[in-house]
N, C-alpha and C positions, 0 to 999 in steps of 0.2 A: 247534271250535264249529260251529253250524249257523246259516246266515242264509237267510231265505226272501225271495226276490225274485219278485214277481208269481206266487205260488203254486208256485214251484220252490225246493226245498230244496237249498242249496249247502253242502257240507262244506268248511270253511275252517280251515286250521291257521295259527296266528300265533305267531311266536317272535322274540325279539331286541329290540333297542332302537335307536332312531334313526329316520332318514327311512324311509318305507315303500317296500318293493320288492315289487311284485306278480309272482308267478311262475306262468306259464301253460304247462302241459305239452302234449305232442303227442297225436295220435290214438292211442288204445289205452293211453295212459299214465294216471297219476294224480298227486296232489300229492307222493307219495313220491319221484317223479323227482328232486325238488330237495333231498332231505334232506342230501345230501353238502355242500350249501352252508352249512348251519347253522353248523358250526364255523369256516367261513371268513368269514362275513359278519354273523352275528347280533350281534356286539359293536358294530357300526356301523349296522346297518339293522334295521328291523322287517320280517321276511320274512312275506309274506302268500301262502301256498300254497293254491291253489284247485283242487278237483276240478271241472273244466269239466262243464257239463251233459251227462248221458249217460255219464259216466265216474266211476270210483271209487265213493265213497259219496254222491255227489250224485244227485239225482233223474233219472229217465229218463222224461219225459212221453211220452204216446202220440202226440201231434201233432208231426210233424217240423217244422212251421212255427215251433214254439216254439224250435227250435235255430238259427234263422237268425242270422247273425253280428250283425246290428244289435240283435236282441233280447238276445243274450248279452253284447254290449258294454254294453248298458244295465244288465244284471245286475251287471257288474263295477263300473260307476259306482255302483250302489246299494250294493254291498258297501263301497266306499270311503266313501260317505256315512254308512253305519251305523257305520263305524269312526272317523268324524270325521277323515278324511284328505282335505284339499282337493286335494292333489297327491301323485303317487307316481312312482317309477321303475317302468318296465314291462319285464319280460323274458319273451319268449315263444319257444318252440321249435316249428317246423313249423306244425301247425294252431294251436297257441297263439301262434305268431308272427303268423299271419294275423289271429287275434283281437286280439292286441296292437296291430297296425298299424291294424286297423279301429277299435278303441277310440280310438287316438291321432288318427285322422282325424275321428271323430265328436265326441270330447271333448278337443280339444287343450289346453284350459285345465286339465285334470287331470294333464297329463304333465310330469314334470321331465326325464326322459331316457327313451329307447326303445332296447332292445337286442333285436335280431332274429336268432335263430339258425336258419339254413336255412329262411327264410320268404320268401313272395312276396306281392305286392299283388293277386294274382288273375290271371285271364286277360284278355287285351286285347280279344278280339272275341267277339261273341255266338255265332259259329260254333264257336269253341274251347270256350266254356262249354257249349254244347249237347252236343258230343261227350263232354266230361268228365262232364256230368250223367248221360248214358247209361251211361257206365262205372261211375260211383258207384252208380247205381241197381241195376245188375247185381250189384255187390259187396254192396250192402246186402241184396239178396234172398238171396244165397248165405249170408250170415251167419245169417239167420233160418232158412233151409232146412237148412243143414248143421251148424249149431252152432259154438260158440266154438273147440273144439279143431281142427276142420278149417280154420276161418278162420285161426287163429293159425299153423298149419302152413304155410299158403300165405303169410301176411303176412310172417313172419320170413324168408322165402326170396326176397322180391322184390329186384331189383337194387339198389334204394336202400339196402338194409341189408347189402350184400355184405361191407363192411369190418367189420361187427360179428361176423362168423364168426371173427375173430382174437381176440375177447375170451375171457376165461377161462370155463370151463364154469359156474362159480358165478355169474358176472355174467349170462351168457346165460340161465341157469335163472331168475334173479331177474326179468329182463325178461319172460320167457315167463309166469311166474306173475302178474306185474302185468297183462299183457294178458288172460290167461284169467279174471282176477277181474272183468272188466267185464261189464256186462249186454248181451247180444246186441241187444236192442231199442234200448238207448241208443246203441250204436255204429252200428247201422243207421240210426237217425234222425239221428245226427250227420252221417253221410255225405250224407243227403238234404237236411238243412237247412243245414249249415255246411260242406259239401264245397267244394272249389276251384271246381267248376262252378256251384254255387248262389250263391256270394257275389258281391257287386258287385266291379268292378275299382276298385282304389284308386290306379292308376298316376298319374292326373292330379292327385290330391290330394297326392302326395309333395312337390311343389314348394311347397306351402303350409305344410308343417311347419317350425316355427321353434324347435326345441330339439335338443340333441345326440342323434344316432342312431348306434348301433354295429351294423354288419352283420357277422355271423360266418358263414363257410362253411368246410367242410372241402375240402382240395385234391382229394380223390378224388370229391367230389360236383360233377361238372362242370356239371350242369344248374343247380344253385343258385348256383354261381359266376357263371355267365352272367347269371342273374337279378339277383344282387347288383351286378354291374358296371353293369347298366342302371339299377338303383335309385340307386346312388351318384351317377350323372350328373344325376339329377333332384332329389335331396335337397340342401337348403341347407347342412346342418351334419352331414355324415355322415363316419364313419370306416368303413373296410372292412378286416377282417383275414381272411386265408386261413390256416387252421390246417394245418400240414404233417402229412401221413400220417394224416389223419382223413377220415371220410365225413360222412354226413348228421347223425348224432347225436353232435356234438362233445362234449357234456357227459358222454356215456356212455363214449366212446372215450378221451378225454384229460381226465378230470374235474378233475385238479389244475391243469392249464394253463388250462382253461376258467375255473375259479374265480378264478385270478390275473388273467386278462384282465378279467373282470367287475369285480373289486375295483379294479383300476387305473383302468378307465374311469370308474367312479362317483366315485372320489376326484378325478380330474381335472376332473370336471364338476359337482361340488357348487357350488351357487349360481350356475351359469352361465346358468340359465334364469329 
């Protein structure tokens, strides 16, 4: 279905029965990222799979300011309002995890539980954010100048995704096709508006969150393991699981194990918030 929030059309797929679970994909992904969870979770949960602004079949506005995390978090709130869900479980991966955490900090009354896969609360200092904004700006310019194929060739070979080279050729091809299907302007503006350097830091708000949080990181993703370690120390009600022999995209590399962990966490925490 399509839901229009403040003149931006969102492609949203809804399936299943039960408590709502909002699924937020990563940068260059789309809602199909989460299709593997349908047979695992749809008998107990209503899965709300969203193409984030600038991705998939959702709109790609020309103004990068429309992509700012606070604006997109408000869009997620509006989607839940339209669907008449006053609360939901939120699961986000990487960029989607940053969005999910931002949503939880801005609208904690909407959150039953929060699951963050390889995600961060942003950068601590303005100096770090300025450097990152510069890097994101250069990448955004390259996407527009060189096109999607050149960008994806570079993106799939960054160190963050090194462990994905062990995946089957079929899986790697599917991920590549998903990336190539995005609008270059949408990805460029996503970097400018919702990149790690552009978003606010939510480190200080972590201690205010009073609902169950699950942090997931792959043991091969050392950077995000360090981030999760620091996050857990600030969160009141957090669990942290390190997934053996997995990198940044746990749900891609060990999907069955990932699904089982999500299912068990949700079962344990039904009604606890």
